[in-house]
C-alpha positions as a printed Julia matrix, in Angstrom:
263×3 Matrix{Float64}:
   0.2   -0.03   -0.04
   1.28   3.56   -0.64
   1.93   5.62    2.61
   0.32   8.69    2.44
  -1.08   8.43    6.05
   1.2   11.44    6.95
   0.89  13.79    4.29
  -2.99  13.82    4.51
  -3.05  13.97    8.17
  -1.06  17.37    7.35
  -3.54  18.37    4.42
  -6.5   18.3     6.54
  -4.78  19.55    9.68
  -2.41  22.12    8.39
  -3.14  25.19    5.83
  -0.62  25.85    2.88
  -1.0   29.07    0.66
  -1.18  27.43   -2.99
  -0.49  30.04   -5.48
  -2.02  29.26   -8.98
  -2.16  31.06  -12.2
  -4.72  29.5   -14.06
  -7.65  29.87  -16.68
 -10.18  32.06  -15.32
 -12.71  29.34  -16.62
 -11.73  27.69  -14.08
 -10.5   29.86  -11.08
 -13.42  29.33   -8.92
 -13.72  25.47   -9.04
 -10.28  25.28   -8.35
 -10.29  27.73   -5.68
 -13.1   25.83   -4.19
 -11.63  22.25   -4.29
  -8.47  23.73   -2.47
 -10.74  25.07   -0.02
 -12.52  22.25    0.58
  -9.07  20.13    1.19
  -8.12  22.97    3.9
  -5.57  24.61    1.83
  -5.6   28.8     0.91
  -5.94  29.41   -2.76
  -4.4   32.76   -4.08
  -4.86  33.43   -7.68
  -2.79  36.58   -8.58
  -0.83  37.25  -12.13
  -0.51  40.92  -12.17
   3.2   41.14  -12.48
   3.67  43.86   -9.61
   2.48  41.5    -6.81
   3.06  37.29   -8.22
   6.7   37.77   -6.74
   5.45  39.04   -3.31
   2.79  36.25   -3.73
   4.63  33.63   -4.91
   7.29  34.52   -1.84
   4.62  34.05    0.4
   3.42  30.78   -0.91
   3.94  27.22    0.25
   3.34  26.31   -3.6
   3.05  27.81   -6.84
   1.15  26.15   -9.73
   1.26  27.49  -13.5
  -1.35  27.02  -15.63
  -0.94  27.69  -19.17
  -4.76  27.45  -19.89
  -5.31  30.66  -21.26
  -2.52  33.15  -22.37
  -1.96  36.51  -23.23
   1.14  39.0   -23.06
   0.24  40.15  -19.62
   0.13  36.7   -18.12
   3.3   35.22  -19.82
   5.36  38.05  -18.33
   3.22  37.48  -14.68
   4.61  33.87  -14.65
   7.98  34.65  -15.61
   8.07  37.25  -12.41
   6.31  34.04  -10.37
   8.86  31.52  -11.45
  11.36  34.49  -10.76
  10.22  34.08   -7.26
   9.96  30.8    -6.57
  13.36  30.05   -7.5
  15.01  32.5    -5.68
  12.44  31.56   -2.43
  12.7   27.85   -2.82
   9.22  27.31   -3.82
   7.77  24.2    -5.22
   6.78  24.82   -8.84
   4.66  22.69  -10.01
   4.19  22.93  -14.05
   0.87  22.42  -15.78
   1.38  22.91  -19.44
  -1.74  22.93  -21.12
  -2.06  22.9   -24.57
   1.7   22.61  -24.87
   0.7   19.9   -27.73
  -1.67  22.09  -29.56
   0.35  25.39  -30.37
   3.71  26.2   -30.91
   3.8   29.01  -28.05
   2.67  26.82  -25.22
   5.55  23.93  -26.0
   8.36  26.41  -26.31
   7.13  28.04  -23.13
   7.05  24.72  -21.04
  10.3   24.09  -22.32
  11.79  27.72  -21.45
  10.5   26.99  -17.95
  11.83  23.56  -17.8
  15.52  24.39  -18.78
  15.52  28.04  -16.54
  13.95  27.42  -13.36
  13.52  24.21  -11.07
  10.38  22.74  -12.0
   9.73  20.14   -9.49
   6.54  18.36  -11.3
   5.35  19.06  -14.65
   1.75  17.18  -15.1
   0.23  17.23  -18.24
  -2.11  14.74  -20.21
  -0.17  12.01  -22.93
  -0.3   14.03  -25.42
   1.23  17.02  -23.58
   3.23  14.87  -22.04
   4.94  13.22  -25.48
   4.94  16.77  -27.31
   7.27  17.91  -24.52
   9.3   15.1   -24.76
   9.64  15.13  -27.9
  10.11  18.67  -28.43
   7.17  18.79  -31.58
   3.41  19.64  -31.86
   1.01  16.39  -32.25
  -1.9   18.21  -33.35
  -4.54  15.46  -32.77
  -3.15  14.48  -29.64
  -1.22  11.23  -28.53
  -3.57   9.13  -26.4
  -3.98   5.42  -25.46
  -4.96   4.29  -28.41
  -1.82   5.57  -30.09
   0.91   5.19  -27.32
   0.83   1.93  -25.13
   1.2    2.39  -21.68
   5.34   0.93  -21.97
   6.63   3.75  -24.3
   4.78   6.63  -22.3
   6.55   5.15  -18.88
   9.81   5.39  -20.69
   9.03   8.63  -21.93
   8.07   9.8   -18.6
  11.21   8.24  -16.95
  13.62   9.89  -19.48
  11.5   13.47  -19.41
  11.97  13.21  -15.3
  15.47  12.64  -15.44
  16.2   15.22  -18.51
  14.8   17.68  -16.52
  15.51  16.4   -12.99
  11.35  16.57  -11.95
   8.5   14.21  -11.24
   6.51  13.8   -14.26
   3.03  13.41  -14.12
   1.12  11.72  -16.98
  -2.65  11.38  -17.35
  -4.94   9.31  -18.95
  -6.69   6.11  -18.74
  -4.06   5.04  -16.27
  -2.15   7.7   -14.56
   1.73   7.32  -14.44
   3.88   9.09  -12.0
   7.44   9.16  -12.78
  10.77   9.89  -11.28
  14.03   8.92  -12.81
  13.64   4.95  -13.14
  10.88   4.71  -10.62
   7.17   4.58  -11.73
   3.84   4.62  -10.12
   0.68   3.44  -11.95
  -3.13   4.55  -11.02
  -5.75   2.84  -12.04
  -8.81   4.74  -10.78
 -11.34   7.15  -11.91
 -14.15   7.43  -14.6
 -14.63   8.36  -18.13
 -16.99  11.14  -16.74
 -14.05  13.74  -15.58
 -12.91  13.84  -19.7
 -16.63  15.46  -20.31
 -16.2   18.12  -17.04
 -14.2   21.49  -18.04
 -10.86  21.89  -15.64
 -10.79  18.36  -14.36
  -7.25  18.38  -14.88
  -6.29  21.98  -13.66
  -8.41  20.66  -10.64
  -5.86  17.84  -10.44
  -3.09  20.43  -10.77
  -4.53  22.34   -7.4
  -4.24  19.62   -5.37
  -0.88  18.18   -6.09
   0.29  21.65   -5.36
  -1.21  21.06   -2.51
  -0.01  17.8    -1.54
   3.38  18.64   -2.37
   3.75  21.81   -0.51
   3.59  18.85    2.9
   6.3   16.31    1.14
   7.43  16.86   -2.59
   7.64  12.92   -3.64
   5.61  10.42   -5.7
   3.65   9.14   -2.57
   2.24  12.99   -2.43
   1.19  12.98   -5.55
  -0.32   9.26   -5.81
  -2.89  10.83   -2.67
  -3.73  13.77   -5.1
  -4.81  11.85   -8.1
  -6.11   9.26   -5.91
  -7.97  12.14   -4.07
  -9.71  13.37   -7.84
 -10.13   9.67   -9.34
 -11.55   8.23   -6.08
 -14.18  11.61   -5.7
 -15.21  10.67   -9.41
 -15.73   6.94   -9.06
 -17.92   7.93   -5.72
 -19.86  10.69   -7.28
 -23.38  10.66   -8.58
 -23.63   9.66  -12.3
 -27.51   8.78  -12.66
 -28.63  12.26  -13.67
 -26.19  14.22  -16.19
 -22.78  16.39  -16.09
 -23.85  18.9   -14.17
 -24.92  17.15  -11.18
 -21.88  14.82  -11.78
 -19.57  18.41  -11.49
 -21.28  19.0    -8.44
 -21.46  15.54   -6.62
 -17.5   15.53   -7.84
 -16.52  18.35   -5.65
 -18.96  17.03   -2.71
 -17.12  13.99   -2.89
 -13.52  15.9    -2.79
 -14.55  17.48    0.25
 -15.62  14.47    1.78
 -12.67  12.57    1.2
 -10.89  10.4     4.15
  -8.27   8.0     4.22
 -10.79   4.82    4.48
 -11.92   5.89    1.4
  -8.65   6.19   -0.7
  -7.62   2.99    1.06
 -10.49   1.03    0.38
 -10.59   1.78   -3.44
  -6.93   2.81   -4.17
  -5.63   0.47   -7.54
  -2.28   0.74   -8.52
   0.96  -0.76   -9.59
   4.36   0.07   -8.82
   7.33  -0.36  -11.51
């Protein structure tokens, strides 16, 4: 069994500030997810305040969901602050497989800043590894688990970062070690922003301990909540039920359902 008891206990008993630079499309849900897990969201991207906000935070989540010139400048200033003040950095390279600016930005951040975790779907991780766009995406139909495991481990070694590749099965790799998590529900793919919410939960959990186990906890919170959520009505009801289940999660529910393999 993955041992995340101490991390979960800290998550529910101690409040950390998670500075999240995210798309306005998901900001409200992301903030509420963090609040429901006893964490304090701070969503700032204005260049004149992001250095100070990051300096006083316990983790920085950089999400490339909606880009513009002002946000790109704000992200750079936040990353400078995180690097100087040893604040953990979680990079969510949304759309890195689709446009050159997103892919180039992700590669630049990985090269110049100490990214602790990079979390993307199969397509995004593949594009960052290969340094080329995959306009139609790469999912489990086009790349097998063994290939993706090798890509994740090689990418982790290349940039000395923990790599999280999300898909039908979620892969966590640090150098030559990997965990494959097998929980979840396909309804997650039909709700905007669930991957962004997961990035915030990863930032919260790793703010207490930077480890594969902390990330496994974060992914399991999301995926097991999705399994437990009401799917008998429609996607709006599922979304509300998902947020409820995240707020009601406990160690017993996680241990009862978690499915994984360690490679």
